[in-house]
C-alpha positions in Angstrom: 3.7 -10.1 -3.4 0.6 -9.1 -1.5 -1.4 -6.5 -3.3 -2.7 -3.6 -1.2 -4.2 -1.5 -4.0 -4.3 -1.0 -7.8 -4.7 2.3 -9.6 -5.2 2.6 -13.4 -3.8 5.9 -14.7 -3.1 7.0 -18.3 -2.6 3.5 -19.8 -0.6 2.2 -16.8 -1.3 0.2 -13.6 0.1 1.3 -10.3 0.3 -1.8 -8.1 0.8 -1.0 -4.5 2.0 -3.9 -2.4 2.8 -4.6 1.2 6.6 -4.6 1.5 7.3 -8.0 3.1 11.1 -7.4 3.0 11.1 -4.0 4.7 14.0 -3.2 7.0 13.4 -1.9 10.5 13.4 2.0 10.3 15.7 1.8 13.3 18.3 0.2 11.0 17.4 1.7 7.7 17.5 5.4 8.7 19.5 7.8 10.9 17.3 8.5 13.9 17.5 11.4 16.2 16.4 9.4 19.3 17.6 6.2 20.7 15.1 3.5 21.8 15.9 2.1 25.2 13.7 -1.0 25.9 12.8 -2.8 29.1 11.3 -5.9 27.5 12.5 -9.5 27.6 11.8 -10.3 24.0 12.0 -7.1 22.0 15.2 -5.2 22.1 15.5 -3.1 19.0 18.4 -0.9 20.1 19.6 -0.4 23.7 18.7 -2.1 27.0 17.0 0.3 29.3 18.5 -1.1 32.5 22.0 -0.9 31.1 21.7 2.8 30.7 19.2 4.1 33.3 17.8 3.5 36.8 14.1 3.6 36.4 13.7 5.6 39.7 16.0 8.3 38.3 14.0 8.5 35.1 10.4 8.5 36.4 8.9 10.1 39.4 5.9 8.3 40.9 4.7 6.5 37.8 5.8 5.6 34.3 5.5 8.6 32.0 6.1 11.2 34.7 9.7 12.0 34.0 12.0 13.3 36.8 12.9 17.0 36.4 16.6 16.1 36.7 16.3 13.6 33.8 14.6 16.3 31.6 17.6 18.6 32.2 19.7 16.1 30.3 17.2 14.5 27.8 14.2 15.0 25.7 12.2 11.8 26.0 8.9 10.0 25.5 7.7 6.8 27.2 6.9 3.9 24.9 4.3 1.3 25.5 3.8 -2.1 23.9 0.6 -4.1 23.1 1.4 -7.7 22.3 -1.5 -10.0 21.3 -1.0 -12.0 18.1 1.2 -9.2 16.8 2.7 -6.1 18.4 2.0 -2.4 18.2 3.7 0.4 20.1 2.7 3.9 21.1 3.8 6.8 23.3 0.4 6.5 25.0 -0.6 3.6 27.2 -3.0 0.9 25.8 -6.2 0.1 27.6 -5.6 -3.6 28.0 -3.8 -4.3 31.3 -3.0 -8.0 30.4 -1.4 -7.7 27.0 0.2 -4.3 27.3 2.6 -2.3 29.4 5.8 -0.3 29.6 8.2 -1.0 26.7 10.8 1.6 27.3 11.7 5.2 26.3 12.8 7.0 23.2 15.3 9.7 24.2 17.8 12.1 22.8 20.4 13.9 25.0 20.1 17.7 25.0 23.8 18.0 23.9 23.0 16.0 20.7 20.0 18.3 20.0 22.2 21.4 20.4 24.9 20.0 18.1 22.4 18.7 15.5 20.4 21.9 15.2 23.0 24.5 16.2 20.8 25.7 19.1 22.3 27.2 22.2 19.1 27.1 24.2 16.3 24.5 24.2 13.1 26.5 24.6 9.7 24.9 25.4 8.8 25.3 21.8 11.9 23.6 20.6 11.4 20.8 23.1 7.9 20.2 21.7 9.3 20.1 18.2 11.9 17.4 19.1 9.2 15.5 21.0 7.2 15.5 17.7 10.2 14.1 15.8 10.6 11.3 18.5 6.8 10.6 18.2 7.2 10.3 14.4 10.1 7.8 14.9 7.9 5.7 17.1 5.0 5.9 14.7 7.3 4.7 11.8 8.5 1.8 13.9 4.9 0.9 14.7 4.2 0.9 11.0 7.0 -1.6 10.6 5.7 -3.8 13.5 2.1 -3.8 12.2 3.2 -4.5 8.6 2.1 -1.1 7.2 5.1 -0.8 4.9 4.5 -0.5 1.1 6.1 -0.5 -2.3 4.9 0.1 -5.8 5.4 -1.3 -9.3 4.2 0.6 -12.4 3.4 -1.4 -15.5 1.6 -0.8 -18.8 -2.0 -2.0 -18.5 -1.4 -4.5 -21.2 2.0 -5.8 -20.2 2.8 -7.3 -16.8 6.4 -8.1 -17.7 7.4 -4.5 -18.6 8.0 -2.6 -15.4 8.4 1.1 -15.9 9.4 1.8 -12.3 9.3 0.4 -8.7 10.2 1.6 -5.3 9.9 0.1 -1.8 10.0 1.2 1.8 7.1 3.6 2.3 6.1 3.4 6.0 2.5 4.0 7.0 -0.7 4.6 5.1 -0.3 8.4 5.5 2.3 8.2 2.7 -0.2 6.9 0.1 -1.1 10.3 -1.4 2.6 11.1 -1.8 3.3 7.6 -3.3 0.4 7.9 -5.7 1.5 11.4 -6.8 5.0 10.2 -7.4 3.7 7.4 -9.5 1.5 9.7 -11.6 4.4 12.0 -12.1 6.6 9.1 -13.4 3.8 8.0 -15.8 3.2 11.6 -17.0 6.9 11.9 -17.7 7.0 8.6 -19.6 3.9 9.6 -21.7 5.4 13.1 -22.4 8.7 11.5 -23.5 6.9 9.0 -25.8 4.8 11.8 -27.4 
């Protein structure tokens, strides 16, 4: 296990590790959007060309969605940077040689209406769903870049006595929540022992 951080708290050690056995968030969770990729080597979900004609999705250039497409879908473009490892984003990367169009993440408006019980998709609601799609891409990027973590809690004096462990925390943004959860577990243990 590759240690990311260690915190000592009330007689315990919270060891935070990189989760080397993490599952892709596209497989581990239910996702609102579907990732349609147009890349030879990386095809996490669906093949873009099997579902869409690029000229009917984009107008003029990648990222500028056709009005007719947006009447059926909420979508974001997805870009890939591949240089000794991969990272993805909904914004283009600055390197023209090692980056480019990866695909789109999209959800049909009918699915959004069913999922949320909405009759109308207002501009505010569209932005909200775009935010969810952005979060799904950020989580997948955490997976691709190896920013998935887990923890083990052990007494400071006993490496073999594990109090608790949990894996599958995507991204460094979750660290405060992870640490708070661990402290809560330790506080509960200390209170029960008192």
